[in-house]
N, C-alpha and C positions, 0 to 999 in steps of 0.2 A: 485364433479368432479374436478380433479386436473387441474391446468392451463397448457395450451399448451406451450412448450418451443419454442421460436423463434430463438434460437441460431443455427448457421450453423453447420452441421455435420463436424467432423474433416476430412480434406482432400478435402472438396468441393471446386471446382474452381469457382470463381466469376469473370466473364470477365469484367463487368462494362462497361464504355464508350468505344465505338469503337475506334480503333487506328486511328491516323492521320499521314500523312507524312508532311514534312516541319518543320520549327522551331516553328511555332505557329499553333494552331488549328483554324479552320474556326470560324467566328464570331457568326454564328447561334448556338443555343443550339443543342446538339446531340440527341435530342429525340422529338417526336411529342408534339405539344402544343395543340391548339384548333383543332377541327375537324368540317367539314361542318355540318350544321343543316338541319333537315327535313323542317323547316320553311323557308329555303332559296329558296325553289321552285324547287330544283333539287334532286329528290329522288335517282337517280343513284349515284350522288356525295356523298350524305349523307350516303349511305350504302356501299361505296367503302372503304375497309380496307386500313390502311396505309401500310401494309406489306402483301405480298403473299409469301408463301414458298412451294416448291414442289420438288419432286424427283422421280426417278424410277431406276429399274435395269432390263434391257432387254438383256438376253444372257450375252455377255461379256461387254456390255455397261452400264455405270452408269451415271446417270444424277442428277445434283443439280441445282435448279433454284429458284430465288427470284426476286421480284419486290418491291422496297422500295420507299416510298414517300420522295422526296428530301427536303433538309433543308429549302429552300425558301418556299415550299408549307407547310411544317410543321409550319413555322413562320406565314404564312398568314392564316392558317386554311383552305386552299383549298385542293381539293382532288388530289390523285395520278392520273396522266394522262397517265402513262405507263400501258401496259398490256402484258401478256405472255400466252402461251399455250404449254403444254407438253402432247403429245399423240402419239398413233400409228395409222397408216393408211394403207389401202390395205389388200388384202387377205394374208393368211399365206405364200404362195409361193412367194409373192412379197411385203412382209411387209416392211414398212419404219417407223423409228422413226422420228416424226415431232416435231420440236422445233420452236417456233415463238415468236418474240418480236415486240412491236409496241410502238411508242412514239407520243401521241397526241400533236399536235401543239397548243400552248396556244392561238394564235390569233383567232382560231375558237372556238366558244362558247361551242360546244358539242364534242370536240375532245376526251375527256376522254371516251365517249360512243363509238366513232368511233374506237379508238384503241382496245377496248374490243371486239367489233363486228368483226373487220377485221381479227384478229388472228383466231377466231373461224370459220368464213366464209371461210377463206383461207384454213383451215384444211379440211373442208367439200368438197370444190371444188377440192383440191389436192388429197383427198381420191378417188374421181371418176377417177382420172388420174394416180393412183398409179402404175398400171401394165405398163402403157406407160412410166412412170418415171423410173421404175425399169429396163425396157428394154433399155432405153436411157443411163442409168448409166452403164450398162454392155457394151454397144456399145461405151461408152465415147463420145456420140453425144451431144455436148454442144448446137448446133443450135436447135436440137429437144427439148432439155430441156428448152431453152429460149422460144420457141413457146408454149410449154405446160404451162410455167409460165405465159406468157401474157394472155393466154386463161383463166386460172384458176383465176388469180388475177382480171381480168376484170369482171368475174362472181361474185367474192367475194365482189367487191365494189358496186355492183348494189344497194344494200339496203342503202348504205351510201349516195346515191343521193336523197333519199326520206325524206322530212320532216324536217331534222335538218342540221345544219352547222357543217361539220366534216373536219378535216385535220389530217392525221396521216402518219407516216413512217411505214414501215413493212420490217422485215427480217425473212426469213424462211430457216431453215437448215433441210435437209432430209438425213438421214443416214440409209442405208439398215441394217436390223437386221441379215442378213446372213453375217457372219464374212468373208466369202471368197470374197465378193465384197468389194473392197478397195476404190471405188469412192464415193464421197459425192457431194451434190450440195447445193448452197445457192442462194436464190432469194432475191433481195434487191430493195427497193425504199427509198431513203432519207438517213439521217444521221444514224450513228451507223453501225453495221455490225459484221463481223466474224474475229476473231483472232485465231491463232494456236500457242500454246506454244511448241516450239521445242528446246531442249537442253538449257533450261533456258531462252530463249528469245521469246518475242511475235512477231509474224509475221502476217501482214495483209493478210487475206484470202478472203476479200470481192471482188466483181466484180470491174474491172477497168473501169473507165469512158471512153466511146468511143468517146468523143469529141462533141457529138450532143448537149450537154447542157453545158453552161459556169459555172454554179454553182449548183452542186447537192444538196447543203444544203437547197435549196428552194423546193426540190421535196417532194410531199406529196400526198397521196391518199385522195379522189377519183380521183382528176384531173390528176395525173401523172400515171394512170394505164397503159398507153402505154409505160412507161419508165422503166418497170421492167427489171432488169439486172440479168443474171445468171452466176454463176461461178462454174465450175467443179474442184474438187480438190481431190488429192490422199493423204490419211493419213496412218500412221502406228501405231500399239499399242504403248502406252507410250506417245504419243502426246496428248495434251489437247485442245479441241475445245471450244472456248468462243464466244457465240453469245450475243450481248448486244445493248442496246440503247446508245445514245451519253452521257448519264449520267455516263457511265463507260468507253466507248471507248475514249471520249475526254481526261480525265486525264491519260488514259493508253498511249496516244500518246503525252503527254506534253513533253516539252524539258527536264524538270527535270525527270530523270528515276526512282526516288525513288518509286513512286506509282506502276509502272510496275514491278519493282524488288520485291516489297512487295508481290504483288499478285502471281508472279511467284514462290516465295518461299513458299507461302501458298498453292498453288494448283498444284505445280510441284513435290511434294514429292511422296514417295512410297505408301502412304495411301490416299484414297479418304476421304475428310472431311465429318463429320456427317452433317445432315441438319442444326442443330443449329450452328455448327462451320462455315459452309458455309455462313449462314446469317450474322454472326458477322464479318467474313472476308470481305464479299461484302460491308459492311458498312464502310470500311476504308475511312477516309475523307481526302480531299485535298482542301486547301483554293482556293476559287473562283469557285469551282465546286459544285453547290448546286441544280442541277436538279434532277428529279426523276431518279432512277437507276434500270435498269432491266438487269439481267445477268443470262445466262444459260450455264453451263459447262458440257462437256461430256468427260468421261474417258473410255478407252478401256483396259480391262485386256488382257495381252498376253496369248497365248495358253499354 
């Protein structure tokens, strides 16, 4: 049997280490080191992969999504505490694309389980409300959407109150699959949120604080289930929606615009990136930003 050649085919692109912004790369190595052990007593952590990658094409909508363990967790050998969900909810006549991200708060022992569960439970509860959400979007009734969100998220966090210590943020974006409906809604608790790429610039699309709380950074489920915020927004084809945990939204809003410009260039072009390209781009590094990073982007093809 002849030996197998390990040489790279001519023309093969090898991306190598993810890019970084700034003069120097972060101090942490750019790849996973140790991983949690089954003997550590936390099976969920031991079986949580360092990276999740997902995508979908629904009508004119294209989705790319990834959740990546942060540099500090890679260094420590601890599990990824972020979670995400990409799915569809509702009947065909009121169908919605549902995208959710959650960031488990490290101070709570089982937050990595809480973030995983809350995105899925939120999807199940919002599925039951899909027709009401669809009608409220058509009516552009932000008050009704807020009431639906509070009811659904309250139901979703019920299981987080039982047995284990959880704390997690949550952001859910709902997009009608009917291209004639231009309204979208985002439900938010805690850090992270929604950005819209318009004409090469990232604009915040997350709900505005109503003044009832002094510091939204401390908000987390299950305790903040009464603090769900809702934001109705109108988008047009060609704009890119980005839903993320603070692992990506924090460097996106840093004073040095290089990170934001880098991703605007990567994701604002005429072509939607492949899954592997999106993962590589989402791992762009910035010094001092070493948290888990979860990001879901939505592109809409013009008619």
